[in-house]
C-alpha positions, -999 to +999 in steps of 0.1 A: +034-677+319+025-644+328+013-635+366-016-662+379-033-681+407-027-717+422-034-733+387-004-720+372+020-724+403+009-760+396+018-759+363+049-742+362+066-770+387+048-800+370+071-785+338+100-777+359+099-813+373+097-826+337+129-801+328+144-813+360+146-851+350+152-844+314+121-854+301+114-817+285+138-797+269+122-762+267+123-729+275+104-722+308+101-683+312+079-660+340+069-628+329+080-614+360+055-584+358+061-556+384+080-584+404+053-609+412+071-643+412+101-623+430+085-646+462+084-676+442+124-673+431+131-662+468+114-693+480+131-716+453+167-698+460+158-708+496+145-743+488+185-748+474+201-733+497+189-754+525+196-783+501+165-796+496+170-790+458+198-789+438+206-754+430+212-761+388+174-761+390+177-726+396+192-725+359+156-745+344+142-718+342+140-676+338+123-653+358+120-619+330+106-580+333+099-575+296+085-591+267+117-585+237+141-602+265+117-627+268+111-638+228+153-631+231+156-657+256+133-680+236+144-675+203+181-679+218+171-707+235+155-725+201+189-720+184+211-735+210+181-767+209+182-771+175+221-770+172+225-797+196+195-821+178+215-818+145 
């Protein structure tokens, strides 16, 4: 997801929650243009550090800086997901 406002955050947390409950198995990537999502990542880490969230949830999404990096991540994720379904 690209930088956005409150609606973007709501969508992110909804999808992250579904993935944490194993109701969704798709890649979640935040396009961290100019560090836009650094504070969100820090908030999630703080939440895990304070034991309000399992630290494993930090692995459910990725914060990435470049389009090529994102495409590679998504393609590799799909490949792994497809192999586990076969």
